[in-house]
ROSEZA-72348 format. One line per 5 residues: number of its first residue (from 1); their letters; for each residue x, y negated, z of N, C-alpha, C. Coordinates in pm, 1 decimal, decimal comma. Example, Ala and Ser with C-alpha at 12.3 -4.5 7.8 and 13.67 -1.06 7.14 Angstrom:
BEGIN
1 = AS = 1319,0 569,0 780,0 1230,0 450,0 780,0 1320,0 330,0 780,0; 1285,0 225,0 708,0 1367,0 106,0 714,0 1290,0 -3,0 787,0;
This chain:
BEGIN
1 = MHPKL = 758,7 1666,0 481,3 747,7 1545,7 399,2 806,5 1612,6 247,2; 707,8 1565,9 163,9 735,4 1595,1 22,3 865,5 1540,7 -38,2; 976,7 1624,7 -109,7 1123,2 1549,4 -138,8 1063,7 1449,9 -249,1; 960,6 1461,4 -308,9 914,4 1338,6 -424,0 961,6 1218,1 -336,2; 910,4 1210,9 -246,6 873,4 1049,8 -153,0 1015,7 1029,1 -145,6;
6 = LLFPI = 1137,0 1081,0 -124,5 1233,3 1039,5 -115,9 1311,1 947,4 -191,2; 1225,9 967,0 -344,6 1265,7 874,1 -444,1 1276,8 750,8 -420,2; 1141,8 705,6 -381,6 1127,8 563,8 -358,5 1241,6 449,9 -262,4; 1293,0 534,8 -155,7 1406,0 449,0 -128,5 1507,6 476,0 -205,7; 1529,6 569,6 -283,3 1637,8 606,7 -399,5 1625,0 462,9 -480,8;
11 = FSGLA = 1504,6 474,6 -571,6 1501,4 365,8 -634,9 1488,8 236,1 -607,7; 1446,0 180,9 -483,0 1465,9 77,0 -407,7 1616,0 21,7 -395,9; 1715,9 136,5 -340,5 1878,6 133,3 -323,5 1916,0 71,9 -447,6; 1861,5 182,5 -576,8 1957,6 109,8 -699,7 1883,2 -25,0 -784,0; 1766,5 -44,8 -711,4 1748,2 -182,7 -764,0 1803,5 -270,5 -703,7;
16 = FIAIA = 1843,1 -281,1 -561,7 1927,7 -399,3 -485,6 2047,4 -374,2 -567,0; 2145,0 -253,7 -567,7 2276,4 -239,2 -654,2 2249,1 -297,8 -793,5; 2128,0 -304,4 -855,9 2172,8 -354,8 -971,5 2150,3 -521,1 -934,9; 2067,3 -553,9 -861,1 2058,8 -734,2 -836,5 2217,9 -772,0 -802,0; 2253,4 -688,1 -688,5 2389,4 -738,3 -657,4 2485,7 -748,0 -762,2;
21 = ATIAG = 2508,2 -634,3 -842,6 2568,2 -639,5 -976,3 2579,7 -767,3 -1037,3; 2436,3 -773,4 -1065,5 2438,4 -889,6 -1157,6 2442,2 -1026,2 -1095,9; 2449,4 -1005,8 -942,9 2462,8 -1165,9 -912,4 2628,9 -1169,2 -880,1; 2715,2 -1033,3 -885,3 2837,5 -1033,4 -857,0 2926,4 -1081,2 -1037,0; 2840,7 -1030,6 -1101,2 2896,9 -1065,0 -1226,7 2873,4 -1226,9 -1248,0;
26 = AKIDF = 2760,8 -1282,9 -1212,0 2769,1 -1413,3 -1234,0 2826,9 -1498,2 -1141,0; 2890,3 -1467,1 -1024,7 2950,8 -1520,9 -913,7 3054,5 -1599,3 -947,3; 3139,3 -1588,0 -1045,6 3284,3 -1633,7 -1083,5 3232,1 -1777,1 -1144,8; 3145,6 -1762,0 -1221,4 3071,0 -1916,2 -1299,9 3005,3 -1981,0 -1203,0; 2933,7 -1918,9 -1111,7 2823,4 -2016,7 -1021,4 2957,4 -2099,5 -931,7;
31 = IRHLG = 3060,5 -2025,7 -877,8 3176,0 -2066,5 -803,8 3263,5 -2182,0 -882,1; 3272,5 -2147,5 -1020,7 3324,1 -2249,5 -1114,7 3224,6 -2357,6 -1141,6; 3065,7 -2336,0 -1157,9 3005,7 -2479,1 -1144,9 3030,5 -2536,9 -1027,5; 3024,0 -2521,4 -932,4 3016,6 -2581,4 -784,0 3128,8 -2675,5 -767,9; 3249,6 -2581,3 -810,4 3388,0 -2665,9 -803,9 3402,3 -2732,0 -679,1;
36 = ENVRH = 3435,1 -2861,7 -672,0 3448,0 -2968,4 -562,7 3294,9 -3012,3 -505,9; 3189,4 -2964,8 -568,7 3073,3 -3063,3 -515,8 2983,3 -2955,5 -449,7; 3061,8 -2915,7 -360,5 2973,5 -2812,4 -265,0 2850,6 -2881,7 -207,6; 2919,6 -2974,0 -128,3 2815,8 -3093,7 -40,1 2716,7 -3116,2 -128,2; 2736,0 -3167,3 -261,3 2643,9 -3211,2 -350,4 2533,3 -3077,9 -418,2;
41 = DEPLI = 2560,8 -2946,4 -395,6 2528,2 -2858,9 -466,1 2464,8 -2784,9 -346,2; 2444,9 -2845,5 -230,4 2390,9 -2729,9 -145,7 2242,2 -2678,5 -168,1; 2197,7 -2803,6 -196,7 2032,2 -2733,9 -257,7 2053,0 -2599,0 -328,3; 2108,5 -2642,1 -426,9 2160,1 -2513,2 -567,1 2214,4 -2399,0 -463,4; 2271,1 -2422,9 -360,6 2306,6 -2253,1 -277,6 2207,5 -2213,9 -213,5;
46 = YAAFF = 2118,8 -2319,1 -111,3 2027,2 -2251,1 -48,6 1912,6 -2159,9 -127,4; 1924,9 -2255,1 -296,5 1784,9 -2171,0 -367,8 1866,3 -2071,1 -428,0; 1953,2 -2065,0 -460,2 2054,4 -1885,3 -510,6 2039,4 -1812,9 -369,6; 2045,8 -1855,8 -267,3 2057,4 -1752,6 -180,6 1881,3 -1696,9 -126,1; 1790,3 -1804,0 -165,1 1645,4 -1765,0 -152,0 1606,2 -1689,9 -239,0;
51 = AFYFA = 1648,1 -1700,5 -332,1 1612,0 -1619,7 -479,3 1665,3 -1467,6 -462,3; 1782,9 -1432,5 -384,7 1867,9 -1335,2 -393,9 1769,6 -1242,3 -294,1; 1736,5 -1303,6 -168,6 1661,5 -1274,2 -61,2 1529,2 -1251,5 -101,3; 1467,3 -1317,6 -209,3 1366,8 -1265,8 -251,2 1337,0 -1128,9 -334,2; 1453,0 -1155,2 -388,1 1449,3 -1047,9 -513,6 1440,9 -918,1 -440,7;
56 = CTFMI = 1522,2 -907,8 -350,8 1566,5 -799,5 -272,6 1448,0 -727,8 -173,5; 1393,0 -851,5 -114,8 1277,9 -826,2 -24,2 1155,1 -790,3 -116,9; 1125,4 -816,8 -227,4 1045,0 -759,8 -323,4 1059,9 -636,7 -372,2; 1153,1 -598,1 -400,4 1206,9 -452,7 -435,8 1193,1 -342,2 -313,1; 1202,2 -388,0 -204,4 1165,5 -316,7 -61,0 1031,6 -286,0 -70,2;
61 = VFFNA = 955,6 -395,4 -74,7 847,5 -396,3 -41,0 742,4 -333,1 -174,9; 785,3 -363,3 -271,9 718,5 -264,0 -407,5 727,4 -111,7 -392,1; 838,9 -93,8 -373,3 826,5 41,7 -366,3 818,9 125,9 -222,7; 814,2 51,3 -117,7 764,3 113,1 1,7 584,1 78,3 -23,4; 528,9 -3,6 -99,2 410,6 -7,1 -129,2 361,4 135,1 -202,4;
66 = ALVFC = 450,4 198,0 -295,2 417,8 322,0 -377,3 454,7 411,6 -287,0; 544,2 414,2 -216,1 560,4 495,9 -125,9 425,1 554,5 -15,0; 381,2 411,2 44,7 257,6 463,1 119,8 132,0 525,0 56,7; 142,0 446,3 -82,4 14,6 487,9 -138,3 18,0 649,4 -158,0; 162,8 709,1 -218,7 154,9 862,1 -223,1 120,0 927,8 -111,1;
71 = ALESF = 188,1 860,2 17,9 192,3 946,7 158,9 17,9 969,3 180,0; -59,2 842,9 130,7 -205,0 864,7 155,5 -250,6 957,0 83,9; -217,7 1004,0 -60,0 -251,9 1093,8 -132,6 -203,6 1206,7 -50,6; -94,5 1251,2 19,6 -64,1 1337,2 37,4 -98,2 1372,5 159,6; -153,3 1297,4 274,8 -193,7 1313,1 367,9 -365,7 1332,2 386,6;
76 = AGKQL = -404,0 1314,5 262,3 -579,5 1347,9 215,6 -578,3 1431,7 119,5; -452,6 1537,8 128,4 -451,1 1656,1 68,4 -446,0 1679,1 -106,1; -426,3 1541,9 -142,5 -416,2 1505,7 -309,3 -241,7 1581,1 -346,7; -267,0 1594,7 -481,2 -144,5 1624,3 -535,9 -77,9 1449,4 -595,4; 47,7 1482,7 -544,3 153,7 1353,9 -549,1 176,0 1318,3 -690,3;
81 = SLRTG = 184,5 1200,9 -742,0 252,4 1177,0 -843,0 320,5 1028,8 -874,4; 431,8 1004,1 -889,3 536,8 919,9 -854,6 504,9 811,9 -933,7; 430,7 861,6 -1080,6 372,0 727,3 -1192,6 252,6 670,9 -1127,1; 166,2 731,5 -1062,3 41,6 703,8 -992,2 56,1 564,4 -865,9; 154,9 666,1 -833,4 239,4 563,1 -703,0 295,8 402,4 -735,2;
86 = LATAA = 365,2 414,0 -816,0 434,7 314,0 -885,0 295,6 233,9 -981,1; 208,4 276,4 -1043,7 102,3 199,1 -1094,2 27,8 120,5 -976,9; 7,5 180,3 -888,8 -72,5 132,5 -755,5 4,4 16,2 -695,8; 136,4 21,4 -701,1 168,0 -126,4 -667,3 209,4 -152,6 -742,4; 206,7 -148,0 -860,8 194,7 -243,1 -944,3 71,2 -374,1 -966,5;
91 = GRLPQ = -68,0 -246,3 -942,8 -143,0 -322,5 -944,9 -187,2 -423,1 -811,0; -104,8 -392,8 -720,5 -99,4 -492,1 -613,7 -4,3 -590,0 -645,7; 48,0 -634,9 -790,7 145,1 -712,0 -758,2 122,6 -832,5 -733,2; -13,7 -908,4 -729,7 23,1 -1039,0 -706,0 -11,6 -1035,7 -541,9; -43,5 -930,5 -457,2 -53,5 -940,8 -312,9 99,7 -899,2 -284,7;
96 = ILAWT = 166,2 -842,1 -326,1 313,6 -817,2 -303,1 379,1 -923,8 -300,9; 380,5 -1015,2 -434,6 464,8 -1103,6 -486,7 412,0 -1216,0 -374,2; 293,1 -1256,1 -314,2 255,9 -1344,1 -213,5 315,1 -1307,5 -95,6; 310,5 -1193,8 -43,7 368,0 -1145,9 68,9 500,5 -1149,6 112,1; 570,7 -1138,2 -1,9 691,3 -1128,1 -59,7 777,2 -1280,4 -22,0;
101 = FVATT = 689,9 -1349,4 -86,4 719,4 -1502,9 -42,9 703,1 -1555,8 74,9; 593,3 -1506,1 158,9 583,6 -1524,2 255,5 708,5 -1480,0 411,0; 711,9 -1320,9 372,0 797,9 -1283,9 413,1 987,0 -1319,4 414,6; 974,7 -1372,8 253,8 1085,4 -1416,8 269,5 1138,2 -1570,4 342,0; 1000,2 -1665,2 332,2 1034,3 -1773,7 366,5 1047,0 -1777,3 524,1;
106 = IGVIL = 1000,5 -1688,9 593,4 964,1 -1671,1 738,0 1115,6 -1619,9 812,7; 1172,4 -1504,3 703,6 1297,8 -1441,5 723,1 1419,4 -1587,1 738,4; 1404,3 -1644,9 632,0 1532,1 -1754,9 614,1 1500,5 -1861,7 718,4; 1361,5 -1920,8 756,8 1350,0 -1985,6 856,5 1413,8 -1925,4 1023,0; 1336,7 -1805,3 1024,3 1405,5 -1728,8 1144,9 1582,3 -1746,0 1171,2;
111 = SVLKN = 1653,8 -1679,2 1058,8 1767,2 -1668,0 1024,6 1840,8 -1796,7 1055,0; 1762,6 -1941,6 988,5 1848,9 -2050,1 1003,2 1838,5 -2098,6 1164,2; 1709,2 -2073,0 1222,7 1697,5 -2102,4 1359,1 1804,9 -2032,3 1456,3; 1792,2 -1916,2 1419,9 1858,1 -1835,3 1484,7 2036,3 -1879,7 1501,3; 2070,0 -1921,1 1382,2 2226,5 -1979,4 1369,6 2190,1 -2103,2 1451,2;
116 = FLKDR = 2105,0 -2194,5 1438,7 2095,6 -2300,5 1490,4 2147,2 -2279,0 1660,3; 2022,3 -2211,8 1713,3 2008,0 -2173,1 1843,1 2167,4 -2117,2 1907,5; 2201,2 -2026,4 1843,4 2363,2 -1994,2 1889,0 2458,5 -2099,9 1864,0; 2459,1 -2194,0 1759,0 2555,8 -2303,7 1804,5 2533,2 -2379,3 1930,1; 2400,1 -2362,9 1938,4 2375,4 -2476,1 2029,9 2380,4 -2402,2 2200,6;
121 = LGFLG = 2332,1 -2289,9 2218,8 2333,8 -2240,7 2332,8 2431,6 -2113,7 2333,9; 2489,7 -2060,2 2252,4 2558,2 -1966,1 2243,6 2520,0 -1808,3 2215,6; 2516,4 -1720,4 2315,6 2483,2 -1578,4 2335,1 2340,2 -1604,5 2355,9; 2298,4 -1691,4 2471,5 2132,7 -1719,5 2487,9 2077,8 -1735,7 2364,5; 2126,8 -1837,4 2287,7 2061,2 -1879,3 2172,3 2018,6 -1778,4 2066,6;
126 = ALLGG = 2153,1 -1685,1 2051,5 2145,3 -1578,1 1955,9 2056,0 -1471,5 2012,2; 2048,7 -1449,4 2128,0 1932,6 -1374,2 2205,7 1794,2 -1415,3 2161,6; 1772,3 -1566,0 2184,0 1641,7 -1606,4 2166,8 1607,9 -1620,8 1998,8; 1697,4 -1606,1 1908,5 1675,7 -1614,4 1774,6 1627,9 -1436,6 1742,6; 1711,0 -1355,9 1828,7 1718,5 -1208,2 1788,0 1543,9 -1167,0 1826,0;
131 = VGELA = 1491,8 -1252,5 1942,4 1336,7 -1208,0 1985,7 1246,9 -1259,5 1895,1; 1293,4 -1369,9 1834,5 1183,8 -1403,5 1718,0 1184,0 -1321,6 1620,1; 1313,2 -1279,9 1595,6 1285,9 -1173,5 1432,4 1240,6 -1050,5 1463,6; 1232,1 -1009,0 1626,2 1168,3 -879,8 1633,5 1050,1 -915,5 1649,8; 981,4 -1013,2 1710,6 842,6 -1039,3 1711,3 766,8 -1056,9 1571,1;
136 = WSVTT = 864,4 -1097,4 1502,8 802,6 -1103,2 1329,3 760,9 -960,2 1311,0; 900,6 -900,0 1303,0 890,8 -746,6 1263,8 778,0 -650,3 1309,9; 742,4 -709,0 1424,0 646,4 -603,5 1514,0 526,4 -642,4 1467,9; 511,5 -796,6 1442,3 345,5 -822,9 1405,8 327,5 -781,2 1280,2; 422,4 -767,4 1163,4 412,6 -724,9 1019,2 419,6 -597,4 1020,1;
141 = YFVVP = 406,4 -518,1 1104,8 476,6 -350,4 1126,3 375,2 -297,5 1041,3; 258,5 -319,0 1003,9 167,8 -232,1 913,6 101,5 -336,2 799,6; 193,1 -451,4 747,3 164,0 -521,4 629,7 135,4 -422,5 497,1; 234,8 -370,1 491,2 259,1 -283,1 359,2 145,9 -196,9 330,6; 108,3 -116,5 438,0 -31,3 -17,5 406,2 -145,6 -108,9 409,4;
146 = VLVVD = -158,4 -216,0 502,3 -275,4 -338,6 476,5 -278,0 -364,2 326,5; -133,1 -384,3 277,4 -155,9 -455,3 117,2 -209,9 -309,7 36,1; -172,8 -218,6 59,3 -196,9 -138,8 -57,9 -340,7 -80,7 -10,4; -434,1 -69,5 95,5 -510,4 -9,7 119,1 -656,8 -127,7 70,9; -629,2 -256,0 131,9 -688,9 -355,3 126,8 -686,5 -451,3 22,9;
151 = GVGPI = -584,2 -468,3 -48,1 -552,1 -528,4 -127,0 -581,6 -699,6 -116,9; -540,0 -736,0 4,8 -582,4 -861,9 115,7 -419,7 -966,7 90,6; -497,7 -1078,9 99,2 -363,3 -1213,8 92,7 -252,1 -1178,6 215,5; -177,1 -1245,3 207,5 -37,6 -1221,7 287,6 -62,5 -1273,1 468,6; -150,8 -1385,1 490,1 -235,0 -1418,5 575,4 -321,4 -1321,1 630,1;
156 = EAVKR = -408,7 -1284,5 591,1 -499,5 -1164,2 614,2 -431,7 -1048,6 655,9; -331,5 -1000,4 567,9 -253,6 -867,0 604,3 -187,3 -860,9 734,6; -132,5 -991,7 748,2 -59,0 -1006,6 895,8 -162,7 -993,0 1013,0; -272,1 -1080,7 1010,7 -370,0 -1062,1 1117,7 -408,0 -907,3 1149,5; -436,6 -850,5 1013,4 -493,0 -721,0 1035,1 -367,0 -621,6 1072,7;
161 = SSSIL = -264,7 -632,2 1074,0 -105,6 -548,9 1113,0 -137,0 -595,8 1254,8; -130,0 -700,7 1256,4 -146,9 -750,6 1418,5 -242,6 -712,9 1520,8; -359,6 -690,3 1424,4 -491,7 -621,8 1527,8 -486,8 -469,9 1547,4; -418,7 -398,9 1415,5 -384,3 -258,6 1459,7 -280,2 -243,4 1535,5; -152,8 -343,9 1506,9 -61,6 -303,2 1639,2 -118,2 -326,1 1788,0;
166 = RRTWG = -167,9 -348,5 1782,8 -228,1 -406,2 1950,6 -310,5 -266,4 2014,1; -370,9 -190,5 1897,7 -409,4 -44,6 1916,8 -332,8 40,2 1930,5; -220,2 53,5 1835,2 -142,4 130,5 1837,5 -1,1 112,4 1888,1; 43,8 39,0 1961,2 145,5 -16,3 2015,7 201,2 103,2 2066,8; 157,2 202,9 2156,7 231,0 305,6 2239,2 277,4 412,5 2103,6;
171 = EAAIG = 198,5 429,0 2021,9 242,7 540,8 1918,1 352,4 461,2 1840,1; 312,4 344,9 1803,3 430,2 318,1 1674,9 553,2 275,9 1748,5; 572,2 229,9 1901,5 705,7 236,2 1961,0 768,2 371,2 1962,6; 677,5 454,3 2033,5 760,8 592,6 2044,6 781,9 686,4 1907,3; 717,9 645,7 1833,3 758,3 702,8 1717,8 891,4 604,6 1628,0;
176 = EGGLG = 870,5 502,5 1638,8 1025,6 431,3 1564,3 1098,3 450,8 1679,4; 1089,1 443,3 1788,8 1219,8 476,1 1899,5 1276,5 613,6 1879,6; 1169,6 714,3 1881,4 1241,2 837,6 1830,3 1288,2 875,8 1696,9; 1259,4 803,3 1595,1 1304,4 830,7 1473,6 1497,3 752,9 1488,1; 1447,7 648,6 1581,9 1546,0 573,7 1578,0 1708,3 670,5 1643,8;
181 = VISVL = 1653,5 727,6 1778,7 1730,4 799,3 1869,6 1788,4 919,4 1771,7; 1716,2 962,5 1706,6 1742,4 1092,7 1633,4 1872,0 1053,4 1489,9; 1841,7 926,7 1457,1 1903,0 893,6 1369,0 2042,7 828,5 1408,3; 2043,6 785,9 1512,4 2203,5 746,4 1601,5 2268,5 881,5 1629,9; 2188,7 973,4 1673,1 2272,3 1122,9 1696,6 2336,5 1183,1 1574,4;
186 = LVIPV = 2269,1 1157,3 1445,8 2296,1 1189,9 1319,7 2427,2 1108,3 1277,3; 2422,1 980,3 1341,7 2530,7 892,9 1275,1 2693,0 940,4 1369,9; 2684,8 979,7 1494,6 2759,5 1005,3 1580,2 2882,9 1110,6 1550,0; 2837,6 1197,2 1463,5 2955,1 1269,4 1399,8 3046,8 1216,2 1330,8; 2979,3 1128,6 1234,1 3058,2 1053,2 1117,1 3124,1 927,0 1222,0;
191 = VLVMG = 3066,6 882,6 1359,3 3165,4 784,9 1403,8 3323,0 858,8 1442,0; 3279,2 1005,2 1503,4 3382,3 1063,5 1582,0 3492,5 1097,3 1505,4; 3421,5 1157,1 1363,5 3530,3 1194,1 1252,5 3589,1 1084,6 1182,3; 3536,7 962,2 1165,7 3625,3 845,8 1118,5 3724,7 805,7 1211,2; 3672,4 796,5 1373,8 3795,1 783,8 1462,2 3918,2 875,0 1445,9;
196 = LVAAA = 3874,7 965,7 1461,7 4000,9 1090,3 1430,7 4087,1 1061,7 1339,7; 4043,1 1045,1 1173,4 4123,6 1033,8 1093,9 4172,3 873,9 1099,1; 4139,0 785,0 1181,9 4216,8 666,1 1196,5 4334,4 656,9 1287,7; 4313,2 747,1 1400,1 4369,6 794,0 1457,0 4476,6 867,4 1432,5; 4482,4 936,3 1313,6 4563,8 1033,3 1264,2 4655,4 930,7 1136,0;
201 = GADTA = 4590,1 850,1 1115,9 4653,6 767,7 1022,8 4693,6 792,0 868,3; 4623,1 892,8 849,4 4661,3 945,7 691,6 4598,3 909,7 582,7; 4667,0 841,0 485,0 4581,3 771,4 387,9 4462,6 912,5 282,9; 4554,1 1010,9 285,2 4473,7 1121,9 200,6 4356,3 1140,0 283,4; 4371,5 1174,9 434,2 4267,4 1224,0 521,6 4172,6 1100,9 487,8;
206 = TAVAL = 4177,9 991,1 514,9 4129,5 892,1 504,2 3985,6 883,6 384,7; 4074,7 898,2 275,8 4034,9 911,9 134,4 3900,4 1011,2 118,4; 3940,0 1172,1 179,0 3859,2 1251,7 189,3 3748,6 1264,0 300,9; 3778,1 1180,1 413,2 3659,2 1160,5 514,5 3541,2 1052,5 460,4; 3620,5 959,7 390,4 3525,0 855,6 305,6 3438,4 931,1 173,6;
211 = AAVVP = 3525,0 1025,1 132,9 3404,5 1073,9 35,8 3307,1 1113,5 73,4; 3334,8 1210,5 197,8 3227,3 1321,8 273,9 3107,1 1206,3 334,0; 3181,2 1105,6 409,6 3074,3 1068,6 488,3 2998,5 956,6 430,4; 3036,0 880,6 314,7 2957,5 799,2 239,1 2815,8 846,5 185,5; 2834,4 959,5 110,5 2714,5 1018,4 79,6 2635,9 1081,8 212,0;
216 = YVLAL = 2660,0 1115,5 302,0 2624,0 1178,9 417,9 2548,2 1018,6 442,0; 2595,0 942,1 477,6 2536,4 796,1 507,1 2430,6 768,7 463,6; 2454,2 778,7 339,7 2316,4 733,1 239,7 2226,3 797,1 207,9; 2256,9 939,9 241,0 2119,3 1046,3 232,1 2030,1 1017,5 368,4; 2128,2 1007,2 488,7 2031,1 973,3 623,3 1961,9 852,4 591,7;
221 = MVVFA = 2033,8 746,3 532,7 1915,4 621,4 477,9 1820,3 648,1 412,0; 1803,2 704,9 300,2 1697,4 736,3 224,4 1609,9 828,7 297,9; 1634,0 922,2 366,6 1555,8 995,8 439,8 1493,7 937,9 547,7; 1535,2 858,2 637,6 1490,2 771,0 740,1 1394,4 670,0 721,8; 1445,3 586,1 572,0 1347,3 508,8 505,4 1218,5 561,6 488,2;
226 = ALGAI = 1229,1 684,7 432,4 1105,1 720,4 382,0 1016,2 818,4 521,4; 1105,4 862,9 588,6 1008,9 910,4 719,2 938,6 766,9 788,0; 1025,9 677,9 786,9 945,7 535,1 891,4 841,8 509,0 824,9; 800,0 508,1 662,6 702,9 434,1 597,3 623,5 575,1 617,2; 660,7 683,0 592,0 515,8 785,4 608,1 469,0 796,0 751,6;
231 = FRTGV = 585,8 795,6 842,5 498,9 759,1 972,0 410,2 669,3 1015,0; 451,6 534,1 948,0 360,4 404,4 970,6 245,3 446,4 872,0; 248,6 503,0 808,6 95,7 535,2 719,6 47,8 636,9 799,0; 103,9 738,3 848,3 -1,6 808,5 955,0 -75,5 733,3 1064,7; 29,6 653,3 1119,4 -63,9 574,1 1231,5 -167,8 488,5 1163,8;
236 = YIFAT = -113,8 445,5 1058,1 -214,6 318,7 1005,7 -361,3 413,7 963,1; -325,3 519,4 911,4 -477,5 632,1 925,1 -535,6 673,3 1035,0; -489,8 670,7 1132,9 -556,7 685,3 1240,1 -608,1 607,1 1343,1; -527,1 473,3 1291,9 -593,0 343,6 1375,5 -719,4 295,1 1280,1; -735,3 314,8 1157,3 -871,3 265,5 1083,6 -946,9 369,4 1057,3;
241 = TGKAP = -945,6 485,1 1078,7 -1032,0 597,9 1036,7 -1073,9 670,7 1146,0; -980,8 666,0 1296,9 -1028,4 758,0 1373,0 -969,4 890,7 1366,9; -915,1 952,6 1255,4 -880,4 1067,3 1205,9 -727,1 1086,0 1202,5; -682,4 1169,8 1247,8 -543,6 1217,1 1242,1 -493,8 1272,1 1134,8; -398,2 1251,2 1068,2 -328,7 1324,3 941,4 -289,0 1457,8 1031,3;
246 = SCMDP = -316,8 1569,1 903,1 -303,8 1719,8 959,7 -158,6 1719,0 1028,5; -36,0 1653,4 973,6 85,3 1678,4 1021,8 112,4 1612,5 1157,3; -3,4 1540,3 1214,2 36,8 1454,9 1358,9 -76,3 1522,9 1446,7; -20,0 1529,5 1552,9 -114,6 1563,2 1651,0 -212,9 1444,0 1674,8; -353,0 1464,0 1711,2 -432,2 1404,4 1735,7 -433,9 1349,5 1866,4;
251 = VLLQA = -400,4 1478,8 1955,2 -409,8 1415,5 2115,9 -290,6 1323,8 2176,5; -223,0 1356,6 2077,2 -55,6 1277,0 2145,5 -87,8 1127,0 2077,0; -180,9 1108,3 1964,0 -247,9 954,9 1913,6 -336,1 884,9 1983,2; -403,7 988,5 2022,1 -525,6 923,7 2102,0 -504,6 887,1 2225,4; -406,8 956,7 2271,3 -315,1 904,2 2427,3 -248,6 765,1 2401,5;
256 = AFRKG = -174,7 736,5 2279,1 -80,6 626,3 2284,7 -180,5 503,0 2250,7; -309,3 539,2 2232,2 -410,0 414,0 2190,4 -452,4 343,8 2299,5; -472,8 236,2 2341,3 -522,9 188,4 2444,1 -685,2 151,3 2368,0; -786,7 210,7 2507,8 -911,6 195,3 2487,7 -941,1 38,0 2518,0; -1040,8 11,6 2442,5 -1087,5 -175,9 2461,6 -1033,3 -248,9 2383,9;
261 = SP = -920,9 -213,6 2300,6 -825,3 -312,4 2211,1 -938,7 -371,7 2104,5; -890,3 -492,2 2065,8 -963,3 -532,8 1953,5 -942,0 -467,4 1834,1;
């Protein structure tokens, strides 16, 4: 993986922090405005939540689109350019905005549905709601590469993503599962260290441990966010061209595809 690609998850994280800081700065005034009229201003609360969710989703999709384009260029043996990646994402702005709106709307609906089912059915309701969220996440697995390459609208992007997924389910699941296992293994030392520090009960030791753990966890998040997007792009290339990127084993990829899928 080219080190430059790690910058895109960092940019996304910084954008999220900027959005959160802006909202935090306005939080006091917002609460003061609501006062005792929370029930009357419920639509305003939901609108604010949707706007925050939309902004965060947009930042993630935008920088992921730039990362996907750079990964495509890297797989093609071309020189990486962060500026070109960002320019390409900007060129897909209408599609990204449309997809962000759809993703945000569906995400909010699924979240509300999950909470409703949880209130009515308890654990079973939460489980059903989680299954719905997982199904949506799986169906839209290849949406960002489709947006970058084909420049289609959100509905068509979901259809193409679903079609590609049906042909790449094995590789996509194995690859994502493998990355998940590795990330868990790398987080285990953090859990052990924090558990030992908590058992010791020393404030100084806790502060030192946090100072070491937080950058480590942030670095893991950046690396695995980039690896996930790069892997997804590689599988997308093989699914749409029949040719595996040089850094991926074509035999393993071919074995993961189901023949005769649409």
